[in-house]
PDB file as gemmi writes it, atoms N, CA and C in Angstrom:
CRYST1    1.000    1.000    1.000  90.00  90.00  90.00 P 1                      
ATOM      1  N   MET A   1      23.920-100.016 144.283  1.00  0.00           N  
ATOM      2  CA  MET A   1      24.599-100.464 143.085  1.00  0.00           C  
ATOM      3  C   MET A   1      24.962 -99.294 142.173  1.00  0.00           C  
ATOM      4  N   ASN A   2      24.041 -98.317 142.074  1.00  0.00           N  
ATOM      5  CA  ASN A   2      24.287 -97.216 141.150  1.00  0.00           C  
ATOM      6  C   ASN A   2      23.393 -96.037 141.520  1.00  0.00           C  
ATOM      7  N   THR A   3      23.682 -94.895 140.925  1.00  0.00           N  
ATOM      8  CA  THR A   3      22.832 -93.723 141.096  1.00  0.00           C  
ATOM      9  C   THR A   3      22.106 -93.446 139.786  1.00  0.00           C  
ATOM     10  N   THR A   4      21.001 -92.707 139.907  1.00  0.00           N  
ATOM     11  CA  THR A   4      20.206 -92.366 138.724  1.00  0.00           C  
ATOM     12  C   THR A   4      19.932 -90.876 138.687  1.00  0.00           C  
ATOM     13  N   GLY A   5      20.934 -90.082 138.959  1.00  0.00           N  
ATOM     14  CA  GLY A   5      20.731 -88.634 139.040  1.00  0.00           C  
ATOM     15  C   GLY A   5      20.284 -88.257 140.433  1.00  0.00           C  
ATOM     16  N   ASP A   6      18.989 -88.313 140.671  1.00  0.00           N  
ATOM     17  CA  ASP A   6      18.468 -87.986 142.000  1.00  0.00           C  
ATOM     18  C   ASP A   6      18.010 -89.226 142.762  1.00  0.00           C  
ATOM     19  N   GLY A   7      18.411 -90.402 142.311  1.00  0.00           N  
ATOM     20  CA  GLY A   7      17.982 -91.645 142.951  1.00  0.00           C  
ATOM     21  C   GLY A   7      19.107 -92.661 143.032  1.00  0.00           C  
ATOM     22  N   PHE A   8      18.773 -93.787 143.623  1.00  0.00           N  
ATOM     23  CA  PHE A   8      19.716 -94.885 143.776  1.00  0.00           C  
ATOM     24  C   PHE A   8      19.064 -96.181 143.344  1.00  0.00           C  
ATOM     25  N   VAL A   9      19.884 -97.105 142.867  1.00  0.00           N  
ATOM     26  CA  VAL A   9      19.451 -98.468 142.570  1.00  0.00           C  
ATOM     27  C   VAL A   9      20.210 -99.365 143.529  1.00  0.00           C  
ATOM     28  N   ALA A  10      19.466-100.186 144.274  1.00  0.00           N  
ATOM     29  CA  ALA A  10      20.092-101.111 145.224  1.00  0.00           C  
ATOM     30  C   ALA A  10      19.507-102.499 145.008  1.00  0.00           C  
ATOM     31  N   SER A  11      20.317-103.493 145.302  1.00  0.00           N  
ATOM     32  CA  SER A  11      19.904-104.883 145.170  1.00  0.00           C  
ATOM     33  C   SER A  11      20.070-105.573 146.518  1.00  0.00           C  
ATOM     34  N   PHE A  12      19.128-106.448 146.851  1.00  0.00           N  
ATOM     35  CA  PHE A  12      19.156-107.174 148.117  1.00  0.00           C  
ATOM     36  C   PHE A  12      18.943-108.659 147.853  1.00  0.00           C  
ATOM     37  N   ASP A  13      19.338-109.477 148.823  1.00  0.00           N  
ATOM     38  CA  ASP A  13      19.167-110.916 148.656  1.00  0.00           C  
ATOM     39  C   ASP A  13      17.814-111.411 149.155  1.00  0.00           C  
ATOM     40  N   GLY A  14      16.926-110.497 149.479  1.00  0.00           N  
ATOM     41  CA  GLY A  14      15.572-110.873 149.868  1.00  0.00           C  
ATOM     42  C   GLY A  14      14.715-109.634 150.059  1.00  0.00           C  
ATOM     43  N   PRO A  15      13.408-109.729 149.764  1.00  0.00           N  
ATOM     44  CA  PRO A  15      12.543-108.560 149.861  1.00  0.00           C  
ATOM     45  C   PRO A  15      12.357-108.039 151.287  1.00  0.00           C  
ATOM     46  N   ALA A  16      12.332-108.904 152.288  1.00  0.00           N  
ATOM     47  CA  ALA A  16      12.185-108.422 153.672  1.00  0.00           C  
ATOM     48  C   ALA A  16      13.400-107.604 154.089  1.00  0.00           C  
ATOM     49  N   ARG A  17      14.597-108.008 153.667  1.00  0.00           N  
ATOM     50  CA  ARG A  17      15.800-107.233 153.967  1.00  0.00           C  
ATOM     51  C   ARG A  17      15.748-105.875 153.270  1.00  0.00           C  
ATOM     52  N   ALA A  18      15.239-105.852 152.055  1.00  0.00           N  
ATOM     53  CA  ALA A  18      15.102-104.588 151.334  1.00  0.00           C  
ATOM     54  C   ALA A  18      14.124-103.665 152.060  1.00  0.00           C  
ATOM     55  N   LEU A  19      13.023-104.216 152.544  1.00  0.00           N  
ATOM     56  CA  LEU A  19      12.039-103.406 153.273  1.00  0.00           C  
ATOM     57  C   LEU A  19      12.612-102.862 154.573  1.00  0.00           C  
ATOM     58  N   ARG A  20      13.327-103.705 155.303  1.00  0.00           N  
ATOM     59  CA  ARG A  20      13.925-103.245 156.559  1.00  0.00           C  
ATOM     60  C   ARG A  20      14.991-102.178 156.301  1.00  0.00           C  
ATOM     61  N   SER A  21      15.751-102.339 155.244  1.00  0.00           N  
ATOM     62  CA  SER A  21      16.758-101.331 154.887  1.00  0.00           C  
ATOM     63  C   SER A  21      16.090-100.022 154.479  1.00  0.00           C  
ATOM     64  N   ALA A  22      15.016-100.122 153.718  1.00  0.00           N  
ATOM     65  CA  ALA A  22      14.279 -98.922 153.303  1.00  0.00           C  
ATOM     66  C   ALA A  22      13.754 -98.179 154.528  1.00  0.00           C  
ATOM     67  N   ARG A  23      13.202 -98.914 155.479  1.00  0.00           N  
ATOM     68  CA  ARG A  23      12.692 -98.292 156.705  1.00  0.00           C  
ATOM     69  C   ARG A  23      13.830 -97.606 157.462  1.00  0.00           C  
ATOM     70  N   ALA A  24      14.993 -98.260 157.561  1.00  0.00           N  
ATOM     71  CA  ALA A  24      16.145 -97.676 158.257  1.00  0.00           C  
ATOM     72  C   ALA A  24      16.620 -96.408 157.555  1.00  0.00           C  
ATOM     73  N   ILE A  25      16.609 -96.389 156.236  1.00  0.00           N  
ATOM     74  CA  ILE A  25      17.023 -95.209 155.476  1.00  0.00           C  
ATOM     75  C   ILE A  25      16.068 -94.050 155.729  1.00  0.00           C  
ATOM     76  N   ILE A  26      14.759 -94.317 155.694  1.00  0.00           N  
ATOM     77  CA  ILE A  26      13.761 -93.277 155.962  1.00  0.00           C  
ATOM     78  C   ILE A  26      13.960 -92.714 157.372  1.00  0.00           C  
ATOM     79  N   GLU A  27      14.145 -93.587 158.360  1.00  0.00           N  
ATOM     80  CA  GLU A  27      14.335 -93.141 159.747  1.00  0.00           C  
ATOM     81  C   GLU A  27      15.628 -92.352 159.921  1.00  0.00           C  
ATOM     82  N   ALA A  28      16.707 -92.805 159.268  1.00  0.00           N  
ATOM     83  CA  ALA A  28      18.009 -92.147 159.417  1.00  0.00           C  
ATOM     84  C   ALA A  28      18.040 -90.760 158.785  1.00  0.00           C  
ATOM     85  N   THR A  29      17.269 -90.556 157.748  1.00  0.00           N  
ATOM     86  CA  THR A  29      17.291 -89.265 157.052  1.00  0.00           C  
ATOM     87  C   THR A  29      16.205 -88.310 157.537  1.00  0.00           C  
ATOM     88  N   ALA A  30      15.278 -88.780 158.347  1.00  0.00           N  
ATOM     89  CA  ALA A  30      14.163 -87.939 158.802  1.00  0.00           C  
ATOM     90  C   ALA A  30      14.643 -86.692 159.535  1.00  0.00           C  
ATOM     91  N   SER A  31      15.686 -86.817 160.357  1.00  0.00           N  
ATOM     92  CA  SER A  31      16.167 -85.672 161.140  1.00  0.00           C  
ATOM     93  C   SER A  31      16.882 -84.628 160.279  1.00  0.00           C  
ATOM     94  N   THR A  32      17.214 -84.975 159.049  1.00  0.00           N  
ATOM     95  CA  THR A  32      17.909 -84.036 158.163  1.00  0.00           C  
ATOM     96  C   THR A  32      16.948 -83.147 157.395  1.00  0.00           C  
ATOM     97  N   GLY A  33      15.666 -83.480 157.465  1.00  0.00           N  
ATOM     98  CA  GLY A  33      14.674 -82.727 156.700  1.00  0.00           C  
ATOM     99  C   GLY A  33      14.422 -83.315 155.323  1.00  0.00           C  
ATOM    100  N   LEU A  34      15.199 -84.323 154.934  1.00  0.00           N  
ATOM    101  CA  LEU A  34      14.970 -84.991 153.652  1.00  0.00           C  
ATOM    102  C   LEU A  34      13.781 -85.924 153.777  1.00  0.00           C  
ATOM    103  N   GLU A  35      12.868 -85.838 152.843  1.00  0.00           N  
ATOM    104  CA  GLU A  35      11.745 -86.763 152.801  1.00  0.00           C  
ATOM    105  C   GLU A  35      11.876 -87.602 151.541  1.00  0.00           C  
ATOM    106  N   LEU A  36      12.514 -88.728 151.692  1.00  0.00           N  
ATOM    107  CA  LEU A  36      12.768 -89.605 150.561  1.00  0.00           C  
ATOM    108  C   LEU A  36      11.513 -90.356 150.155  1.00  0.00           C  
ATOM    109  N   ARG A  37      11.491 -90.770 148.905  1.00  0.00           N  
ATOM    110  CA  ARG A  37      10.437 -91.641 148.376  1.00  0.00           C  
ATOM    111  C   ARG A  37      11.138 -92.929 147.977  1.00  0.00           C  
ATOM    112  N   ILE A  38      10.646 -94.046 148.489  1.00  0.00           N  
ATOM    113  CA  ILE A  38      11.278 -95.323 148.167  1.00  0.00           C  
ATOM    114  C   ILE A  38      10.250 -96.238 147.525  1.00  0.00           C  
ATOM    115  N   GLY A  39      10.639 -96.856 146.425  1.00  0.00           N  
ATOM    116  CA  GLY A  39       9.795 -97.830 145.737  1.00  0.00           C  
ATOM    117  C   GLY A  39      10.532 -99.145 145.614  1.00  0.00           C  
ATOM    118  N   LEU A  40       9.828-100.235 145.905  1.00  0.00           N  
ATOM    119  CA  LEU A  40      10.438-101.559 145.839  1.00  0.00           C  
ATOM    120  C   LEU A  40       9.618-102.501 144.974  1.00  0.00           C  
ATOM    121  N   HIS A  41      10.329-103.284 144.195  1.00  0.00           N  
ATOM    122  CA  HIS A  41       9.750-104.369 143.408  1.00  0.00           C  
ATOM    123  C   HIS A  41      10.793-105.469 143.370  1.00  0.00           C  
ATOM    124  N   THR A  42      10.361-106.674 143.170  1.00  0.00           N  
ATOM    125  CA  THR A  42      11.299-107.777 143.050  1.00  0.00           C  
ATOM    126  C   THR A  42      11.031-108.536 141.758  1.00  0.00           C  
ATOM    127  N   GLY A  43      12.096-108.986 141.134  1.00  0.00           N  
ATOM    128  CA  GLY A  43      11.967-109.726 139.883  1.00  0.00           C  
ATOM    129  C   GLY A  43      13.325-109.917 139.242  1.00  0.00           C  
ATOM    130  N   GLU A  44      13.315-110.476 138.074  1.00  0.00           N  
ATOM    131  CA  GLU A  44      14.545-110.729 137.331  1.00  0.00           C  
ATOM    132  C   GLU A  44      15.161-109.417 136.868  1.00  0.00           C  
ATOM    133  N   CYS A  45      16.471-109.309 137.008  1.00  0.00           N  
ATOM    134  CA  CYS A  45      17.209-108.116 136.580  1.00  0.00           C  
ATOM    135  C   CYS A  45      18.304-108.512 135.603  1.00  0.00           C  
ATOM    136  N   GLU A  46      18.674-107.563 134.788  1.00  0.00           N  
ATOM    137  CA  GLU A  46      19.806-107.750 133.877  1.00  0.00           C  
ATOM    138  C   GLU A  46      21.026-107.118 134.529  1.00  0.00           C  
ATOM    139  N   VAL A  47      22.081-107.909 134.707  1.00  0.00           N  
ATOM    140  CA  VAL A  47      23.323-107.373 135.254  1.00  0.00           C  
ATOM    141  C   VAL A  47      24.092-106.761 134.098  1.00  0.00           C  
ATOM    142  N   ARG A  48      24.416-105.469 134.252  1.00  0.00           N  
ATOM    143  CA  ARG A  48      25.127-104.727 133.208  1.00  0.00           C  
ATOM    144  C   ARG A  48      26.400-104.158 133.811  1.00  0.00           C  
ATOM    145  N   GLY A  49      27.412-104.994 133.931  1.00  0.00           N  
ATOM    146  CA  GLY A  49      28.651-104.579 134.586  1.00  0.00           C  
ATOM    147  C   GLY A  49      28.393-104.338 136.061  1.00  0.00           C  
ATOM    148  N   GLU A  50      28.549-103.097 136.505  1.00  0.00           N  
ATOM    149  CA  GLU A  50      28.309-102.727 137.906  1.00  0.00           C  
ATOM    150  C   GLU A  50      26.872-102.252 138.133  1.00  0.00           C  
ATOM    151  N   ASP A  51      26.030-102.341 137.127  1.00  0.00           N  
ATOM    152  CA  ASP A  51      24.675-101.794 137.189  1.00  0.00           C  
ATOM    153  C   ASP A  51      23.646-102.893 136.978  1.00  0.00           C  
ATOM    154  N   LEU A  52      22.398-102.579 137.328  1.00  0.00           N  
ATOM    155  CA  LEU A  52      21.268-103.459 137.062  1.00  0.00           C  
ATOM    156  C   LEU A  52      20.311-102.755 136.119  1.00  0.00           C  
ATOM    157  N   GLY A  53      19.626-103.527 135.299  1.00  0.00           N  
ATOM    158  CA  GLY A  53      18.642-102.972 134.395  1.00  0.00           C  
ATOM    159  C   GLY A  53      17.513-103.963 134.192  1.00  0.00           C  
ATOM    160  N   GLY A  54      16.628-103.618 133.293  1.00  0.00           N  
ATOM    161  CA  GLY A  54      15.522-104.492 132.959  1.00  0.00           C  
ATOM    162  C   GLY A  54      14.197-103.992 133.502  1.00  0.00           C  
ATOM    163  N   LEU A  55      13.147-104.723 133.189  1.00  0.00           N  
ATOM    164  CA  LEU A  55      11.795-104.319 133.541  1.00  0.00           C  
ATOM    165  C   LEU A  55      11.581-104.212 135.044  1.00  0.00           C  
ATOM    166  N   SER A  56      12.176-105.099 135.826  1.00  0.00           N  
ATOM    167  CA  SER A  56      11.995-105.032 137.283  1.00  0.00           C  
ATOM    168  C   SER A  56      12.550-103.737 137.864  1.00  0.00           C  
ATOM    169  N   VAL A  57      13.676-103.286 137.354  1.00  0.00           N  
ATOM    170  CA  VAL A  57      14.257-102.016 137.806  1.00  0.00           C  
ATOM    171  C   VAL A  57      13.354-100.865 137.388  1.00  0.00           C  
ATOM    172  N   HIS A  58      12.828-100.951 136.195  1.00  0.00           N  
ATOM    173  CA  HIS A  58      11.906 -99.926 135.685  1.00  0.00           C  
ATOM    174  C   HIS A  58      10.639 -99.858 136.552  1.00  0.00           C  
ATOM    175  N   ILE A  59      10.097-101.009 136.911  1.00  0.00           N  
ATOM    176  CA  ILE A  59       8.897-101.057 137.753  1.00  0.00           C  
ATOM    177  C   ILE A  59       9.183-100.420 139.109  1.00  0.00           C  
ATOM    178  N   ALA A  60      10.312-100.754 139.723  1.00  0.00           N  
ATOM    179  CA  ALA A  60      10.673-100.167 141.024  1.00  0.00           C  
ATOM    180  C   ALA A  60      10.755 -98.648 140.935  1.00  0.00           C  
ATOM    181  N   ALA A  61      11.334 -98.138 139.859  1.00  0.00           N  
ATOM    182  CA  ALA A  61      11.439 -96.683 139.677  1.00  0.00           C  
ATOM    183  C   ALA A  61      10.058 -96.047 139.545  1.00  0.00           C  
ATOM    184  N   ARG A  62       9.166 -96.699 138.823  1.00  0.00           N  
ATOM    185  CA  ARG A  62       7.804 -96.170 138.653  1.00  0.00           C  
ATOM    186  C   ARG A  62       7.038 -96.198 139.973  1.00  0.00           C  
ATOM    187  N   VAL A  63       7.240 -97.247 140.760  1.00  0.00           N  
ATOM    188  CA  VAL A  63       6.604 -97.340 142.078  1.00  0.00           C  
ATOM    189  C   VAL A  63       7.119 -96.217 142.975  1.00  0.00           C  
ATOM    190  N   ALA A  64       8.424 -95.988 142.963  1.00  0.00           N  
ATOM    191  CA  ALA A  64       9.021 -94.918 143.779  1.00  0.00           C  
ATOM    192  C   ALA A  64       8.448 -93.560 143.391  1.00  0.00           C  
ATOM    193  N   ALA A  65       8.235 -93.347 142.111  1.00  0.00           N  
ATOM    194  CA  ALA A  65       7.705 -92.059 141.642  1.00  0.00           C  
ATOM    195  C   ALA A  65       6.297 -91.793 142.169  1.00  0.00           C  
ATOM    196  N   LEU A  66       5.566 -92.842 142.505  1.00  0.00           N  
ATOM    197  CA  LEU A  66       4.205 -92.686 143.021  1.00  0.00           C  
ATOM    198  C   LEU A  66       4.149 -92.572 144.545  1.00  0.00           C  
ATOM    199  N   ALA A  67       5.267 -92.823 145.208  1.00  0.00           N  
ATOM    200  CA  ALA A  67       5.302 -92.749 146.674  1.00  0.00           C  
ATOM    201  C   ALA A  67       5.196 -91.298 147.133  1.00  0.00           C  
ATOM    202  N   ASP A  68       4.566 -91.116 148.281  1.00  0.00           N  
ATOM    203  CA  ASP A  68       4.528 -89.803 148.918  1.00  0.00           C  
ATOM    204  C   ASP A  68       5.869 -89.551 149.606  1.00  0.00           C  
ATOM    205  N   PRO A  69       6.215 -88.300 149.887  1.00  0.00           N  
ATOM    206  CA  PRO A  69       7.449 -88.023 150.627  1.00  0.00           C  
ATOM    207  C   PRO A  69       7.459 -88.774 151.967  1.00  0.00           C  
ATOM    208  N   GLY A  70       8.569 -89.436 152.242  1.00  0.00           N  
ATOM    209  CA  GLY A  70       8.716 -90.206 153.475  1.00  0.00           C  
ATOM    210  C   GLY A  70       8.051 -91.567 153.443  1.00  0.00           C  
ATOM    211  N   GLU A  71       7.563 -91.974 152.280  1.00  0.00           N  
ATOM    212  CA  GLU A  71       6.811 -93.230 152.171  1.00  0.00           C  
ATOM    213  C   GLU A  71       7.627 -94.311 151.465  1.00  0.00           C  
ATOM    214  N   ILE A  72       7.403 -95.550 151.877  1.00  0.00           N  
ATOM    215  CA  ILE A  72       7.961 -96.726 151.206  1.00  0.00           C  
ATOM    216  C   ILE A  72       6.789 -97.421 150.536  1.00  0.00           C  
ATOM    217  N   LEU A  73       6.793 -97.439 149.225  1.00  0.00           N  
ATOM    218  CA  LEU A  73       5.720 -98.023 148.434  1.00  0.00           C  
ATOM    219  C   LEU A  73       6.259 -99.271 147.748  1.00  0.00           C  
ATOM    220  N   VAL A  74       5.476-100.346 147.762  1.00  0.00           N  
ATOM    221  CA  VAL A  74       5.943-101.611 147.186  1.00  0.00           C  
ATOM    222  C   VAL A  74       4.894-102.176 146.235  1.00  0.00           C  
ATOM    223  N   SER A  75       5.358-103.014 145.341  1.00  0.00           N  
ATOM    224  CA  SER A  75       4.445-103.726 144.452  1.00  0.00           C  
ATOM    225  C   SER A  75       3.802-104.881 145.228  1.00  0.00           C  
ATOM    226  N   GLY A  76       2.683-105.359 144.720  1.00  0.00           N  
ATOM    227  CA  GLY A  76       2.027-106.516 145.324  1.00  0.00           C  
ATOM    228  C   GLY A  76       2.929-107.738 145.336  1.00  0.00           C  
ATOM    229  N   THR A  77       3.831-107.820 144.388  1.00  0.00           N  
ATOM    230  CA  THR A  77       4.783-108.933 144.341  1.00  0.00           C  
ATOM    231  C   THR A  77       5.628-108.965 145.608  1.00  0.00           C  
ATOM    232  N   VAL A  78       6.133-107.806 146.020  1.00  0.00           N  
ATOM    233  CA  VAL A  78       6.936-107.720 147.247  1.00  0.00           C  
ATOM    234  C   VAL A  78       6.081-108.099 148.447  1.00  0.00           C  
ATOM    235  N   LYS A  79       4.897-107.520 148.545  1.00  0.00           N  
ATOM    236  CA  LYS A  79       4.010-107.807 149.682  1.00  0.00           C  
ATOM    237  C   LYS A  79       3.762-109.306 149.803  1.00  0.00           C  
ATOM    238  N   ASP A  80       3.455-109.958 148.692  1.00  0.00           N  
ATOM    239  CA  ASP A  80       3.163-111.394 148.713  1.00  0.00           C  
ATOM    240  C   ASP A  80       4.365-112.223 149.177  1.00  0.00           C  
ATOM    241  N   LEU A  81       5.560-111.785 148.835  1.00  0.00           N  
ATOM    242  CA  LEU A  81       6.758-112.560 149.173  1.00  0.00           C  
ATOM    243  C   LEU A  81       7.195-112.419 150.624  1.00  0.00           C  
ATOM    244  N   VAL A  82       6.691-111.413 151.334  1.00  0.00           N  
ATOM    245  CA  VAL A  82       7.127-111.226 152.722  1.00  0.00           C  
ATOM    246  C   VAL A  82       6.044-111.632 153.729  1.00  0.00           C  
ATOM    247  N   ILE A  83       5.064-112.390 153.281  1.00  0.00           N  
ATOM    248  CA  ILE A  83       4.044-112.885 154.205  1.00  0.00           C  
ATOM    249  C   ILE A  83       4.753-113.637 155.331  1.00  0.00           C  
ATOM    250  N   GLY A  84       4.363-113.340 156.560  1.00  0.00           N  
ATOM    251  CA  GLY A  84       4.971-113.977 157.724  1.00  0.00           C  
ATOM    252  C   GLY A  84       6.124-113.190 158.314  1.00  0.00           C  
ATOM    253  N   SER A  85       6.504-112.079 157.699  1.00  0.00           N  
ATOM    254  CA  SER A  85       7.643-111.283 158.175  1.00  0.00           C  
ATOM    255  C   SER A  85       7.232-110.275 159.253  1.00  0.00           C  
ATOM    256  N   GLU A  86       5.938-110.182 159.518  1.00  0.00           N  
ATOM    257  CA  GLU A  86       5.375-109.228 160.474  1.00  0.00           C  
ATOM    258  C   GLU A  86       5.457-107.779 159.998  1.00  0.00           C  
ATOM    259  N   ILE A  87       5.769-107.561 158.730  1.00  0.00           N  
ATOM    260  CA  ILE A  87       5.729-106.222 158.145  1.00  0.00           C  
ATOM    261  C   ILE A  87       4.287-105.964 157.734  1.00  0.00           C  
ATOM    262  N   GLU A  88       3.757-104.818 158.144  1.00  0.00           N  
ATOM    263  CA  GLU A  88       2.361-104.495 157.849  1.00  0.00           C  
ATOM    264  C   GLU A  88       2.274-103.484 156.718  1.00  0.00           C  
ATOM    265  N   PHE A  89       1.205-103.620 155.936  1.00  0.00           N  
ATOM    266  CA  PHE A  89       1.019-102.785 154.753  1.00  0.00           C  
ATOM    267  C   PHE A  89      -0.339-102.108 154.752  1.00  0.00           C  
ATOM    268  N   VAL A  90      -0.401-100.996 154.018  1.00  0.00           N  
ATOM    269  CA  VAL A  90      -1.641-100.276 153.774  1.00  0.00           C  
ATOM    270  C   VAL A  90      -1.884-100.310 152.263  1.00  0.00           C  
ATOM    271  N   ASP A  91      -3.054-100.743 151.869  1.00  0.00           N  
ATOM    272  CA  ASP A  91      -3.407-100.851 150.448  1.00  0.00           C  
ATOM    273  C   ASP A  91      -3.471 -99.457 149.831  1.00  0.00           C  
ATOM    274  N   ARG A  92      -2.753 -99.235 148.744  1.00  0.00           N  
ATOM    275  CA  ARG A  92      -2.782 -97.962 148.013  1.00  0.00           C  
ATOM    276  C   ARG A  92      -3.497 -98.095 146.671  1.00  0.00           C  
ATOM    277  N   GLY A  93      -4.135 -99.236 146.445  1.00  0.00           N  
ATOM    278  CA  GLY A  93      -4.944 -99.417 145.241  1.00  0.00           C  
ATOM    279  C   GLY A  93      -4.149 -99.859 144.026  1.00  0.00           C  
ATOM    280  N   GLU A  94      -4.884 -99.998 142.931  1.00  0.00           N  
ATOM    281  CA  GLU A  94      -4.266-100.385 141.665  1.00  0.00           C  
ATOM    282  C   GLU A  94      -3.897 -99.137 140.887  1.00  0.00           C  
ATOM    283  N   ARG A  95      -2.721 -99.166 140.298  1.00  0.00           N  
ATOM    284  CA  ARG A  95      -2.237 -98.012 139.539  1.00  0.00           C  
ATOM    285  C   ARG A  95      -1.634 -98.494 138.225  1.00  0.00           C  
ATOM    286  N   GLU A  96      -1.655 -97.626 137.255  1.00  0.00           N  
ATOM    287  CA  GLU A  96      -0.917 -97.862 136.020  1.00  0.00           C  
ATOM    288  C   GLU A  96       0.487 -97.324 136.228  1.00  0.00           C  
ATOM    289  N   LEU A  97       1.470 -98.033 135.713  1.00  0.00           N  
ATOM    290  CA  LEU A  97       2.860 -97.608 135.788  1.00  0.00           C  
ATOM    291  C   LEU A  97       3.318 -97.272 134.379  1.00  0.00           C  
ATOM    292  N   LYS A  98       3.776 -96.061 134.183  1.00  0.00           N  
ATOM    293  CA  LYS A  98       4.181 -95.582 132.864  1.00  0.00           C  
ATOM    294  C   LYS A  98       5.174 -96.559 132.223  1.00  0.00           C  
ATOM    295  N   GLY A  99       4.855 -97.009 131.021  1.00  0.00           N  
ATOM    296  CA  GLY A  99       5.737 -97.898 130.278  1.00  0.00           C  
ATOM    297  C   GLY A  99       5.662 -99.352 130.679  1.00  0.00           C  
ATOM    298  N   VAL A 100       4.722 -99.700 131.583  1.00  0.00           N  
ATOM    299  CA  VAL A 100       4.585-101.077 132.056  1.00  0.00           C  
ATOM    300  C   VAL A 100       3.157-101.529 131.770  1.00  0.00           C  
ATOM    301  N   PRO A 101       2.980-102.692 131.153  1.00  0.00           N  
ATOM    302  CA  PRO A 101       1.630-103.148 130.823  1.00  0.00           C  
ATOM    303  C   PRO A 101       0.773-103.445 132.056  1.00  0.00           C  
ATOM    304  N   GLY A 102      -0.531-103.227 131.925  1.00  0.00           N  
ATOM    305  CA  GLY A 102      -1.486-103.597 132.959  1.00  0.00           C  
ATOM    306  C   GLY A 102      -1.532-102.632 134.123  1.00  0.00           C  
ATOM    307  N   THR A 103      -2.251-103.051 135.165  1.00  0.00           N  
ATOM    308  CA  THR A 103      -2.312-102.278 136.394  1.00  0.00           C  
ATOM    309  C   THR A 103      -1.604-103.064 137.491  1.00  0.00           C  
ATOM    310  N   TRP A 104      -1.117-102.341 138.480  1.00  0.00           N  
ATOM    311  CA  TRP A 104      -0.307-102.937 139.542  1.00  0.00           C  
ATOM    312  C   TRP A 104      -0.885-102.572 140.894  1.00  0.00           C  
ATOM    313  N   LYS A 105      -1.053-103.567 141.740  1.00  0.00           N  
ATOM    314  CA  LYS A 105      -1.511-103.355 143.112  1.00  0.00           C  
ATOM    315  C   LYS A 105      -0.329-102.839 143.917  1.00  0.00           C  
ATOM    316  N   LEU A 106      -0.513-101.694 144.590  1.00  0.00           N  
ATOM    317  CA  LEU A 106       0.565-101.088 145.368  1.00  0.00           C  
ATOM    318  C   LEU A 106       0.185-101.008 146.834  1.00  0.00           C  
ATOM    319  N   PHE A 107       1.208-101.079 147.684  1.00  0.00           N  
ATOM    320  CA  PHE A 107       1.034-101.047 149.136  1.00  0.00           C  
ATOM    321  C   PHE A 107       2.119-100.184 149.754  1.00  0.00           C  
ATOM    322  N   ALA A 108       1.749 -99.482 150.821  1.00  0.00           N  
ATOM    323  CA  ALA A 108       2.729 -98.707 151.596  1.00  0.00           C  
ATOM    324  C   ALA A 108       3.012 -99.474 152.878  1.00  0.00           C  
ATOM    325  N   ILE A 109       4.256 -99.368 153.357  1.00  0.00           N  
ATOM    326  CA  ILE A 109       4.593 -99.956 154.649  1.00  0.00           C  
ATOM    327  C   ILE A 109       3.945 -99.099 155.723  1.00  0.00           C  
ATOM    328  N   SER A 110       3.292 -99.745 156.686  1.00  0.00           N  
ATOM    329  CA  SER A 110       2.723 -99.024 157.827  1.00  0.00           C  
ATOM    330  C   SER A 110       3.835 -98.385 158.616  1.00  0.00           C  
ATOM    331  N   ARG A 111       3.573 -97.193 159.123  1.00  0.00           N  
ATOM    332  CA  ARG A 111       4.606 -96.480 159.891  1.00  0.00           C  
ATOM    333  C   ARG A 111       4.543 -96.842 161.336  1.00  0.00           C  
TER     334      ARG A 111                                                      
END                                                                             
């Protein structure tokens, strides 16, 4: 949908599709030497013309910032919504997200 300087904002019609796309992006860029960090969250967004905004976008950005190079990190909300998709996760514990109230359970997609 948009760029954020050194990042991208993308929207999907379902969290499992977003996870599969994230995995494909990581795999496609691996041979280039780029080690991307991807963070995913799902929730209500504010449509601002051609862009998205709001707390859900902010949460996704904070999750991405905590990902290791080459890692796809997701909020517990995403993990809960894809139960039954056969996507496996590794628990990364509870973390505080800058500018977001409370603590958030985070998970990495198994490689």
